[in-house]
C-alpha positions as CSV (number, residue, x, y, z in Angstrom):
1,M,0.0,0.0,0.0
2,R,1.2,3.5,-1.0
3,R,1.9,5.9,2.0
4,V,-0.3,8.7,1.8
5,Q,-0.6,11.7,4.1
6,I,-4.0,13.6,4.1
7,T,-6.2,15.4,6.3
8,R,-9.0,13.3,7.7
9,E,-11.4,15.7,9.7
10,P,-13.6,14.0,12.4
11,M,-17.1,14.5,11.8
12,P,-18.8,13.1,14.8
13,Y,-22.1,14.8,13.7
14,G,-22.4,12.5,10.6
15,S,-23.5,9.0,10.1
16,A,-23.0,6.2,7.4
17,L,-24.5,2.8,6.5
18,I,-22.3,0.3,4.9
19,V,-24.0,-2.2,2.5
20,D,-21.9,-5.2,1.4
21,D,-22.4,-8.9,1.6
22,V,-18.7,-9.6,2.3
23,E,-17.9,-9.4,5.9
24,T,-14.3,-8.5,5.5
25,N,-15.3,-5.5,3.2
26,I,-17.6,-4.0,5.7
27,Y,-14.7,-4.4,8.5
28,V,-12.1,-2.6,6.1
29,A,-14.6,0.1,5.3
30,K,-15.3,0.6,8.9
31,G,-11.6,0.9,9.5
32,L,-11.1,3.5,6.8
33,L,-14.2,5.4,8.3
34,S,-13.0,5.2,12.0
35,P,-10.9,8.4,12.0
36,Y,-13.8,10.5,11.0
37,K,-15.7,9.3,14.2
38,L,-19.0,8.9,12.2
39,K,-21.8,6.8,13.5
40,L,-21.6,3.7,11.6
41,D,-24.1,1.0,10.8
42,S,-23.9,-1.8,8.4
43,A,-26.1,-4.1,6.3
44,E,-25.0,-7.3,4.6
45,S,-27.5,-7.4,1.7
46,G,-29.5,-4.8,-0.2
47,L,-32.8,-6.2,1.2
48,I,-31.5,-5.4,4.9
49,A,-30.6,-1.8,3.9
50,I,-34.1,-1.4,2.3
51,E,-35.6,-2.6,5.6
52,K,-33.6,-0.2,7.7
53,I,-34.7,2.9,5.4
54,R,-38.3,1.4,5.7
55,N,-38.1,1.5,9.3
56,G,-37.1,5.0,9.4
57,S,-33.4,5.0,9.7
58,V,-31.8,8.0,7.8
59,Y,-28.0,8.3,7.2
60,D,-25.8,11.2,5.8
61,I,-24.4,8.8,3.4
62,I,-25.0,5.1,2.5
63,F,-22.3,3.1,0.7
64,M,-23.8,0.6,-1.5
65,D,-21.8,-2.3,-2.8
66,H,-22.6,-2.9,-6.6
67,M,-22.4,-6.5,-7.0
68,M,-24.3,-8.7,-4.4
69,P,-26.3,-11.9,-4.6
70,V,-30.1,-11.8,-4.6
71,M,-30.3,-8.1,-5.2
72,D,-27.5,-5.9,-6.5
73,G,-26.7,-2.4,-5.2
74,I,-28.3,-0.7,-8.4
75,E,-31.8,-2.5,-7.7
76,A,-31.6,-1.9,-3.9
77,T,-30.8,1.8,-4.7
78,R,-33.8,2.1,-7.2
79,I,-36.2,0.7,-4.5
80,I,-34.7,3.1,-1.8
81,R,-35.2,6.0,-4.0
82,E,-39.0,5.1,-5.0
83,M,-39.5,5.1,-1.2
84,G,-38.7,8.7,-1.2
85,Y,-35.3,8.6,0.4
86,N,-33.1,11.4,-0.9
87,Y,-29.8,11.4,1.1
88,P,-26.8,10.5,-0.6
89,I,-26.1,7.0,-1.9
90,V,-22.4,6.3,-3.2
91,A,-21.7,3.0,-5.1
92,L,-18.8,0.8,-4.2
93,T,-17.5,-1.1,-7.2
94,A,-14.4,-3.3,-7.8
95,N,-15.2,-3.3,-11.6
96,A,-14.6,0.6,-12.3
97,V,-14.6,1.3,-16.2
98,A,-15.0,4.0,-18.4
99,G,-18.6,5.4,-18.4
100,Q,-19.2,3.7,-15.2
101,A,-20.0,7.1,-13.4
102,E,-22.7,7.9,-15.8
103,I,-24.6,4.5,-15.3
104,F,-24.4,4.9,-11.5
105,L,-25.6,8.7,-11.7
106,E,-28.5,7.5,-14.1
107,N,-29.7,4.9,-11.5
108,G,-30.1,7.0,-8.5
109,F,-26.3,7.0,-7.1
110,D,-24.8,10.3,-6.1
111,D,-21.3,9.1,-6.9
112,Y,-19.2,6.0,-6.9
113,I,-15.8,4.8,-5.3
114,S,-13.6,2.1,-6.6
115,K,-12.5,-0.9,-4.6
116,P,-9.9,-1.1,-3.1
117,I,-11.0,2.0,-1.6
118,D,-8.7,5.0,-2.2
119,I,-8.9,6.8,1.1
120,R,-8.2,10.4,-1.0
121,H,-11.4,9.7,-2.9
122,L,-13.1,8.5,0.2
123,N,-12.0,11.8,1.9
124,I,-13.4,13.9,-0.7
125,V,-16.8,12.0,-0.7
126,L,-17.2,12.3,3.1
127,N,-16.1,16.2,2.9
128,R,-18.9,16.9,0.2
129,F,-21.6,14.8,1.4
130,I,-21.3,15.4,5.2
131,R,-18.9,18.1,6.2
132,D,-19.7,20.6,3.7
133,K,-23.7,20.2,4.2
134,Q,-23.4,20.9,7.9
135,P,-23.9,24.5,9.2
136,S,-20.5,26.4,9.6
137,H,-21.0,26.9,13.4
138,I,-21.5,23.1,14.0
139,V,-18.3,22.3,12.2
140,E,-16.2,25.0,13.8
141,A,-17.6,24.2,17.2
142,T,-16.6,20.3,16.5
143,R,-13.1,21.5,15.5
144,R,-12.6,23.7,18.7
145,D,-13.7,20.6,20.8
146,L,-11.3,18.4,19.0
147,D,-8.5,21.3,19.4
148,R,-9.1,21.1,23.0
149,K,-8.7,17.4,23.3
150,N,-5.4,17.8,21.3
151,E,-6.6,15.5,18.5
152,S,-4.6,15.9,15.2
153,F,-6.6,16.0,11.9
154,I,-3.7,14.8,10.0
155,N,-3.5,10.7,9.8
156,E,-1.2,8.4,8.1
157,M,-2.2,5.3,6.1
158,E,0.2,2.5,6.0
159,N,0.4,-1.1,5.4
160,E,-0.2,-3.1,8.8
161,A,-0.5,-6.6,9.8
162,I,-3.9,-8.4,9.4
163,D,-5.8,-8.3,12.6
164,P,-7.7,-11.1,14.0
165,Y,-11.1,-9.7,13.2
166,V,-10.4,-9.3,9.5
167,T,-9.0,-12.9,9.6
168,E,-12.3,-14.3,11.4
169,A,-14.3,-12.2,8.7
170,F,-12.7,-13.6,6.0
171,L,-12.9,-17.2,7.2
172,R,-16.8,-16.9,7.1
173,D,-16.6,-15.2,3.7
174,A,-14.6,-18.1,2.5
175,L,-16.5,-20.7,3.8
176,K,-19.8,-19.3,2.7
177,A,-18.4,-19.1,-0.9
178,L,-17.1,-22.7,-0.8
179,A,-20.4,-23.8,0.2
180,V,-22.0,-22.2,-2.8
181,L,-19.1,-22.6,-5.5
182,E,-18.3,-26.4,-4.7
183,P,-21.7,-27.8,-5.7
184,I,-21.7,-26.0,-9.0
185,A,-18.1,-26.8,-9.5
186,N,-18.8,-30.6,-9.0
187,K,-21.6,-30.7,-11.4
188,E,-19.8,-28.4,-13.9
189,D,-23.2,-26.9,-14.2
190,Y,-22.3,-23.3,-15.8
191,N,-24.7,-23.3,-18.5
192,N,-27.6,-22.5,-16.1
193,A,-27.9,-18.8,-16.2
194,E,-28.9,-18.6,-12.6
195,N,-26.0,-20.7,-11.6
196,M,-23.5,-18.6,-13.7
197,H,-24.8,-15.4,-12.0
198,T,-24.3,-17.1,-8.5
199,Y,-20.6,-18.2,-9.6
200,I,-19.7,-14.5,-10.8
201,V,-21.2,-12.9,-7.6
202,N,-19.2,-15.3,-5.3
203,V,-15.8,-15.3,-7.1
204,H,-16.3,-11.5,-7.2
205,G,-16.8,-11.4,-3.3
206,M,-13.7,-13.5,-2.9
207,K,-11.6,-11.4,-5.3
208,S,-12.3,-8.6,-2.6
209,A,-11.9,-10.6,0.5
210,L,-8.8,-11.9,-0.7
211,A,-7.4,-8.6,-1.5
212,N,-8.3,-7.4,2.0
213,I,-6.1,-10.0,3.6
214,G,-3.2,-9.3,1.2
215,K,-3.5,-12.6,-0.9
216,T,-3.2,-10.7,-4.3
217,T,-2.1,-13.9,-6.4
218,L,-5.3,-15.6,-5.3
219,S,-7.4,-12.5,-5.5
220,A,-5.9,-12.2,-9.3
221,I,-7.1,-15.7,-10.0
222,A,-10.8,-14.9,-8.7
223,Y,-10.6,-11.8,-10.9
224,K,-9.8,-13.9,-14.0
225,L,-12.4,-16.5,-13.4
226,E,-15.0,-13.6,-12.8
227,E,-14.1,-11.9,-16.1
228,A,-14.3,-15.5,-17.8
229,G,-17.9,-15.9,-16.3
230,R,-18.8,-12.6,-17.6
231,E,-17.4,-13.2,-21.0
232,G,-19.1,-16.8,-21.2
233,N,-15.7,-18.3,-21.4
234,L,-16.8,-21.8,-20.0
235,E,-13.7,-23.5,-21.1
236,T,-11.5,-21.3,-18.5
237,V,-14.2,-21.5,-16.0
238,T,-14.6,-25.2,-16.3
239,A,-10.7,-25.8,-16.4
240,E,-9.6,-23.6,-13.4
241,T,-12.5,-23.3,-11.1
242,P,-11.3,-26.6,-9.3
243,H,-8.0,-25.4,-8.9
244,F,-8.8,-22.2,-7.5
245,L,-11.2,-23.8,-4.9
246,D,-8.5,-26.2,-3.9
247,L,-6.2,-23.3,-3.0
248,L,-9.1,-21.5,-1.2
249,R,-9.5,-24.7,0.9
250,I,-5.9,-24.7,1.7
251,L,-5.8,-21.2,2.4
252,V,-8.8,-21.6,4.8
253,N,-7.1,-24.5,6.5
254,E,-3.7,-22.5,6.9
255,I,-5.4,-19.5,8.9
256,K,-8.3,-21.3,10.6
257,P,-7.4,-21.0,14.1
258,G,-7.0,-24.2,16.3
259,K,-9.2,-25.2,19.1
260,T,-9.2,-22.1,21.5
261,H,-7.1,-22.8,24.7
262,V,-9.4,-22.5,27.6
263,T,-9.2,-23.0,31.4
264,D,-11.7,-24.9,33.6
265,K,-11.7,-22.1,36.3
266,L,-11.1,-18.5,36.6
267,E,-9.5,-16.8,39.5
268,D,-11.3,-14.1,41.4
269,T,-8.9,-11.5,40.0
270,E,-9.6,-12.8,36.4
271,K,-13.3,-12.5,37.1
272,T,-13.0,-8.9,38.2
273,Y,-11.1,-8.1,35.1
274,L,-13.7,-9.7,32.9
275,N,-16.6,-8.1,34.5
276,N,-14.8,-4.7,34.5
277,K,-14.0,-5.3,30.8
278,L,-17.6,-6.2,30.0
279,L,-19.0,-3.2,31.9
280,S,-16.7,-1.1,29.5
281,I,-18.0,-2.8,26.4
282,K,-21.8,-2.2,27.7
283,T,-21.2,1.4,28.4
284,A,-19.4,1.9,25.2
285,C,-22.2,0.0,23.3
286,E,-24.9,2.0,25.0
287,E,-23.1,5.2,23.6
288,Y,-22.7,3.7,20.2
289,D,-18.8,4.2,20.8
290,E,-17.5,1.3,18.7
291,N,-13.8,2.0,19.0
292,T,-13.9,1.9,22.9
293,A,-15.9,-1.4,22.8
294,E,-13.4,-2.8,20.2
295,M,-10.3,-1.9,22.2
296,A,-11.8,-3.5,25.3
297,L,-12.8,-6.6,23.4
298,V,-9.1,-7.1,22.0
299,E,-7.8,-6.8,25.4
300,L,-10.1,-9.6,26.5
301,K,-9.2,-11.7,23.4
302,K,-5.5,-11.7,24.6
303,M,-6.2,-13.8,27.6
304,T,-7.3,-17.5,28.3
305,W,-10.9,-18.0,29.4
306,T,-13.5,-20.6,30.1
307,Q,-15.1,-22.2,27.1
308,Q,-18.4,-20.1,28.1
309,V,-16.4,-16.7,28.2
310,A,-14.6,-17.5,24.9
311,E,-17.9,-18.1,23.1
312,L,-19.3,-15.0,24.6
313,L,-16.4,-12.9,23.0
314,D,-16.6,-14.5,19.9
315,K,-20.4,-13.7,19.7
316,I,-19.7,-10.2,20.7
317,A,-16.8,-9.7,18.1
318,E,-19.4,-10.6,15.5
319,Q,-22.1,-8.6,16.6
320,L,-19.8,-5.6,16.9
321,L,-18.6,-6.2,13.4
322,H,-22.2,-5.4,12.3
323,S,-22.9,-2.6,14.8
324,D,-25.3,-4.8,16.6
325,F,-25.0,-2.9,19.9
326,D,-28.5,-3.9,21.2
327,E,-27.6,-7.6,20.7
328,I,-24.4,-7.0,22.5
329,L,-26.1,-5.6,25.5
330,V,-28.5,-8.6,25.4
331,S,-25.4,-11.2,25.1
332,I,-23.7,-9.4,28.0
333,H,-26.9,-9.3,30.1
334,K,-27.6,-12.9,29.8
335,F,-24.0,-13.9,30.4
336,I,-24.1,-11.9,33.7
337,E,-27.5,-13.4,34.8
338,K,-26.1,-16.9,34.3
339,Q,-23.0,-16.3,36.4
């Protein structure tokens, strides 16, 4: 990743919804948006996004993945617009080509960003659709407040090691894709239009997920298969898909964590530490403070726990990935009740 330095101005007054069927894409997008201190929400499909809007949710900006199974981003955006929703919707696409902007603008989008996301373009879009639409006194008051806290607006984006949450999300994405792709590959049933569409959507998703964890060679193979599927090149699809799936299985087995090391009993000091951290997560979720909750969870995951606690932490991690704050509160409450 190229080292770039830009000014990313926190916008705690803003909100965003990330719509993507690939968990690692959601996690990466949240990471890129975290310096802006936005209120973040996510949806794993266009249908879920539509339901959120139908239930009255409003966001300063919606980031809508272009290619998703069942309902793609263009169709989801069309339905949302027909519901009278007029706030900005920005397409996320891994297939940016000449003339793509016009296609999105003609179908209800306000802009589009290519994947992998360029943080400079993302910054321009956030400034345009969130910061610049706020009354000047709100922006200035926020800047003064941040200055008092000695927060810098200059952030540096550099290559970092893959964190465990990205790995966990990738494993779920890969296993889901394998479950869909393997039956199609075993039957070599690519002539069926529905199967081919499903095939293209899933290798497309793997292309992004693999790139997110730095597996560029395997990501390039997924891209080749996606393009072959789009072009109707069944010879390439039939010949090379089994090898791709074999490599994907090997990768999954390599990075899949072994059985979690657990203990049968916790010391009193460990119980106190656990309860304090869970209280911190609970308070953070009540305030929709995802960063604080995640930091507390990371600290807890460094330690050895009972199987019950380990399962709770895994559950909270998945709920946190999707900003399910209310569900986290329920999980913690149920766990405390059983103690």
